[in-house]
N, C-alpha and C positions, 0 to 999 in steps of 0.2 A: 504493499500500500504506499503511495506517495505521501511524503510528509509536507507540512506547510512550507518549509524552506524550498522543497523541490518545486512546488506549484508557483511560489513567488518568483523563483529563478526562471520558470517557463514563461510566465507573463512578461518579465523583464526582457527576456531574449526575443520574444515574439513582437515586442513593442518597440525595440530599439530602432533608432533612426540610422541613416546612412547605408552604404553598400552591404555591410554585414547583415543588417536587418532585412534589406531588400532581398538578399540572396536566401536568407532563411525562410522568409514569406513565400518566396517563389516555389519552394518545395512543398508548399501547403495550399493547393488551389482554393480551398474553402475561404481562406483569408482574403483572396482577391475578389471573391464574389460580391456583387453590389448589395446583397442582403446581409453581409457581415456587419455586426454592430459593436462587438467588444468582447473583452475577456475579464474574468474575475475569479477569485477563489471563493468556493462555496461548498455546500453539501448536496450530494446527489439526491434526486427525488424520482420516484417511480409511481406514476398515477397519483401524483400529489402527495405521496407519502415519503418522509425522509428515510434513507437507509443508513445515515450516520457516516457515510464515506466521504472524505475530503476529496474534491475533484476540481478540475479546471472548468469553469463555467464558460460556455460559448454563447454569445447573445446574437441571434439572427432575426431577420424580419418575419419569416414564416417557415415552419418545418415542412420539408418535403420528403417523399419516399427516398430511401438511400440505395435501393437495389440498383447496381450498375452505375451509380452516379459518382464520377471521379471527384466531384466537388463536395461530397459528403464529408462531415466532420468524423474522423476516426474515433472509435470507442476508446482506443489506447493511442497516445501520442508519444512519439520518441523523437527527442532532439539531440543534436550533436552537443557533446560536453556534458550531458546529463545522463547519469547512470540509471536513474529511476524511470520507469514507464509511468506516464502521466495519464490517469483516467479522465474522461471528459463527460460533460453533460450539457446537452443543448436545450436552451430556453428561448421560446418564441416571444419576441418583445415588440414586433412591429417597428415602423419608422419612428424613433423617439424624437421629442422636441422639448424645447425649454418651456417651462410652465409659467407663462406670464400673459396669457392672451385673454383671460377673464379676470374680473376684480375679485379679490377676497374681501367680503363685506364684513360688517360688524365693527368698524372703526379700526381695523388692522390693515386695510388696503392702502398702498402708497404708489405714487408714480412721480415722474418729472414731466415737464412740458415736452410734448412730442414723443414721449416714451409710452410703454404699456404698463399695465398694472402688475404690481407684485405684492409682497407681504413684508411688513416691518417685523424683523426677527427679534431683536432684543436691544438693550442698552449696553454700551461699553464705555470705558474710561481709560486714559493713558496710564501705563504702568509707572512711568517716571515723567517728570517734566510738568508742563502747565496742566492744571486740571480742567475738567469739563466733561460734558455728556455727549455721546455720539450714537446715532442710530446705526445699527448693523443689518445689512441685508445682502442680496446678491448684486454683483456687478452689472449683470445684464438688466437689472430692474432700474437702477438710478444712475448707472455709469454710461448709458448709451441712449441716445435719442435718434430714432430712425436709423438704427445700426451705426451711427456715428458717435465718437466719444464725446461725452458731455464735459463742459468746462467746469473747473472748481468754482464753487459758489452757486451752482445751479440750484434753484429752490426745489425742495421735495415736498410734495403735497400729501396730506392725509385725505382720503377719499371716502365719504360716508355712503350709505346705501342709497340715499336719495340723489347722489350725484354732487352734493355740496362738497367743497374742498377748502382746505386752509393750509398755509405753509407751516411746517413744523421743524424743518431742518434745511441745511445747506450742504450740498456735496463737498466733501473735503478730500477724499482719496478713494481710488479703486484700483484693483489689480486688472491691468488690461487683458482682455480675452485674446487668446492666440488662434487667429483664423487661418493660420498656415496649414494646408492639407496634411503636412508631414509633422505638425507640432502638437504638443499636448498642453492643455490648460489644467493646472493642478489647484488653482485657487480661483473661485468665482465669488467675489465679495467686495463690498464697498462700505464706507463709513461716511456719515454726514453729521455735521455739528448741529445739535438741537438748538433751535432758535425761539422756542416758546417755553414759558413756564408751565404750561398745561401738558405735562408729560409725567409718566409714572413707570417705575420699573416692575410693578406688579403685573403678573400675567393671569388674568381671569381669577383673581382672588387667591391664587396659590403663592403669590410672591414671586420675586425674581428667580433665576436658576440657582441651585444650591452651589454648583461648581462646574467643572468640565470633566467629561469622561474621555480621556485620550486614547483609550484602547477598547472600544466596543468589540464584542465577540459575536460570532455567528449564533443566531438563536435568541439574542437579546431582544426584548420587547421595547418598541419605541413609540413616542407620542409626539404630535405636532399640534400647535395652536393655530388653526385656520378656520375661516368662516365664523369666527366668534366663539368657537367651542374646541375642546380638546378631542383629537381623533386618535385612535390606537391602530396600529398596524399589527400584523402577526409577528414577524420576527426579522432581524437583520438576515439577509440571505447571502451576501458576498461582501468581501473586503478587497481593497487594493484593486478596484475595478478599472479597467481601461475601456472607455465607451467611445465608439467610432461614429463619425458623421452625425452628430446631434444637430437637429434642425433648428435654426434660429430665424424667425420670420417677423418682419414688421411691415404690414401692408403687402405690397408686391415684392419688396426686397427680401431676399433669402440668402442666408449665409450658413455655413456648417462649421462645426467645432468638434474637437476630439478632447475628451476629459480623461485624466489619469489620476490614480490613487483615490478613487471615490468609494464610498460605502453605498451599497444598494439594499433596499427592503421591498417586500411585496408592496405594490402600488396602493397608496391610500390617499394621495393628494390629486389635485386637478389644476387646470389652468388658473393662473392668478395666485398659486401658492408658492412661487420661487421666492426665496428669502425667508421662508417661515422657519422658526426655530424648532429643531428636533431635540427632544430630551429623552433620557432613559427612565426607567421606573422610579428612580430615586430623585428625579428632577434635575439631574446633571445634564448640561448641554453636550450633545453629541455632534451637531453640525447644522448646516442650512440646507434647505431644499434647493436644488439647482435645476431639476427637471424630472421627466418621467416618460413612460411609454404609453401607447394606446391601451385603454382599458379593455378593448375587445380582443386583445391577443391572449394566448394561453398563459404566458408567464410575465405579465406586466410588472415593471419595477419603478420605484421612486429612487432618484439619485440624490446623494447627500454629500456635501463638501465638509470634510472633517473640521471641527471647530478649532482644535489646537493649532492646526496649520494656519488658519485664518488669523488667530490672535497673534501668533508669532510674527506673521508677516507685517501687521500694522503696529505691532508693539503696543497692544491694548490688552485689557482684561475685562471679563464680564462684570457688570454691576450685579453682585450676588447677595444673598442674604447676609453674609458676613461683611460685605463692604458697602451695604446700602447707607449706613450712617456717615461714611466718609464721603460719599459722592452726592447725596441729596442736598448737601449744603452748597453745591457749586451753583453759581448763577449762570444759566446759559446765555449765550450772546443773543441779542435781539436783532442783529444785522445779518441778513441772508447774503449780502453781497461781499462780506469780508470775513470769511470763515478763518478761524485760526487752525494751524496745523496741529494735530494732537501730539504726535512724535512720529518721526519717520520710522523708528523702531525703538526697541527697549534700551534706553539709557545711552545713546550715543549722540545722534544729531541734536537731541533735545538739551544735552548738557555740555557738549564739546564744541568749540569753535575749531575750524580747520587748523589754525595755528597751534592750538593746544594739542590737537591730535598728532600733528607732526612732532611736537616736542615729546610726547609720550612714546611714539613709535621709535624715535631715535635712541631710546634707552635699550632697545633690543638689537641694535645694529652697530657695526664698527663706525668710527668717526668718518671713514672715507665714504660712507653711504649718505652722510647728512645732506649733501647738495641734492642727490637724487631724490631723497625723501621730500625735500622742499619743492622739487619740480613735479613729482609724480603722485604724491599723496592724494591730491585732489581727484585724480582719475581712479584710484583705488577706492577712495570713499564714495565717489559718485556711482561707480559700478555696484558696490555693496548696497548702497542706498536704493538704486533702481531695482535690485532683487529683494529688498526688504531684509537685508542682512547686516545692517549697520548697528547691531547691538554688541555689548561687550565681548561675548563668546566668539561670535563670527568674525569680528574685527581682529581679535587675537589670533584666531585660526588663519585669517588671511595674511597677517603680518608674519607669523611663524612659518607659513608656507612659502612666502616670498624669501624669507631668510634661508630656508632649507633648499630652495630651487636656484636662486640667483645671487644670494648673499649681499649684493651691492644695491638692492632695491632699484633695479633697472631691467626692462625687458631685454632678454639676450637670446641669441640663437645657440643651440646645443653644439659644442665642439665635438670633434671625433674623439672617441675614448674606448677603452677596451670592452665596454658593454654594447657599443653600437657599430664597432668596426673590428672585423676578424684579424686583420693584419695591422692593428694599431701599434705604432712605434717602429714599423718597418715600411718606410715610404716606398711607393712604386710596387708594392706587392699585393695590392688589393684595393678596391674602391672604398672610400669612406662611406660609412653608414650602411654597409652591405648586410649587417645583422638585422637591419629593420626591413629589408626587402622580403616580399612574399610572406608577410606577417598577417595571417588572417585576423588575429585578435586586434590588430591595429587598422585593419581595412586596407593595408598596402597591397594592391593587386596589380599595379602597373610598374614597368621598369622605371627606376629612378624615384619611386615613391619614398624610399627610405630617406634620401637626401632632401627631397622636396618638402616632405612633411616631418622633418626632424623637430626636436623640441624647440619651442619659441615662447617668448612672453614671460610674464611673471610666474606662470605656473608650469612652463615647459610643455605646452600642448604638443602632443606627439601622435602621428598617424592620420592617415586620410580620413578614417571614420570619425575621430574626434574633431578634426578640422571642419568636416562637413556638418556634424551634428551641432557643435557649439556655434559655428558660423550661422547656421540656420536659426538658432535660438536668438542671436543678437542682431540678425539682419545684415551680416557682412559676408560677402563671398570669399571665404578663405581658401577655397579650392582653386579659384582663378589667380588669387594673389596671396599665397601663404605668408608672404613677408609682412602683411598688415598685422599679423599676430604680435609683431614687435612695436607697433605704434602704441605709445603709452596709454592713450584713451581706449583704444581697442583692447589692449592687454588687460586693463582694469576691468572691462566688461567681461572678457573671457574668464578671468579669475573668478569673478562673482557668479557668472552662469555655471561654471564647473562646480563651485561649492554649492550652489543652489540645488542642483540635481542630486546631491548627496546630503543635503541639509539634515534630515531627520537622523540618519545614522551618525553623522558628525556630532550633532548635538548630544546624542545619547553617549558617545564615546567620551566626549569632553566632560559631561556631567559625572560619568563614572571613572574619570581619571584614567581612561584607557588611551594614553597618548600615542602609543604605537599603532593602535587601530585607527585613531583619527588621521594619522599620517598616511597609513596604508590606503585609506579611502581616496586620497589624492594621488599618491605615488605608486600604489600597487605593492610596495614593500616598505623597507626600513631605511632606505637611502636618505641620508640627511637628518635622521631621527634626532641625533644629539643637538644639532643646530636648531631644529624645530623646537625641541622641548625647552632648551635654554632661552630661546627668544620668547616663547609663550610664557614661561614662568616669570622672566624678568619684567616683561611689559605688564603682565597681570598684577604683579606686586605693585608696580608704580600706579596702575589704573586704580586698584582697590584702595590705595592710601590717598589718592588725590581726587578721584572722581566721585562726587556726592550723588 
């Protein structure tokens, strides 16, 4: 029987971008079928009854007879590099869509001008920095108007059953949706500063959420507050779901989006419920509704964006039963046109100027790096801020990574050495970087790829696959011009994007003081570990003594 790690590895392999992922999917025709909608980890069901077996769930539009169909999903999946056989289970979900086409009544429906209706999830407040109350909901509810990004300060309306509406908040920040057909959106959320005193953290007489449940399990019972009432679903059905071609429509305009890392449960929401708060039986927040499937399909699902990921990105915390006394005293702004920024993330941008950040960073590097820190720190900080990673732990992770990779705080190209060149030290006896040639794990498939896609930048990005994947995420064609990875601004964005893809595991390793594991998540091994640990510990000590 496949274990949880085997199935997570299978999802990661089948979802990866670039040539390596394309080649793997090419071997599985069912993934190229127009009706394919996503993958997730879940429990096998037969005739509606759970067998208790952990499987790879495959979401499709409609189930078809499998006899003689080469596009059929195999009952057992075998993937290169995985020893375990992965059992599958197919769920019919129909063509999924984002659920914001109908209003959620009862005083909980919200919208922006030119946008469609969604649901006010809950209240949040900055973890550090300026106080204030902020509305939390889905990005596609208040972050987009007619599928175009909304401007900061855009008024957010509460819409009553009779159509009356009033301004209750002003858009502050949202995580942009990734409409790239090859990209993944892992956060669909937005915050808006409350601009009216007529607001409460109480949810239908039960009070605010008790806390956050960061690790829901398959089978957990969930509730959502929609249409002025609490609704219960059966159970969590899958975790770590990758959802393909989710339809987003506003009038005649249609776009598609792929979600990654979502939670799914049996469908119990409908249009207008996007942004609704999902809680467990103990009233702990699990996430926000982002979409769902057609109810007339055999296995319709509701999609949930995990709450802990949302809160980390914005550097905020829920207004909970324990914090209500601290936050209700805050006086919300009355101006919808000049919203205050809560914090870009926990404890960095809100408390540190760029000059002070440079000064702290210099304590972890040799004096020779000081001028480079003065020149390039702005690009590192801006890259981290763009990805929502400018909090203490991730800034320290970035600085320590730069120290381990380049030492001098400057984007550089990897020189020939004994790990990338077989004849290193013997000029004329072999091509430089030949050990990087024909490396499937790097995506190097063409002659000369070893040298062309050698390590560059602050993080020493290496291999055609990584150049293609990271370049796609930041919108820079690194395949056509690999040298751009050494441009300081681009290098800062590459560093942040690379860390973002591994954020959860990096944070867990840092929290548990597993520094070698944190380093390996970037480098793949222990190279530069001593420099990494020394820089991290030195800067952390200065940070903790000087940053309030």
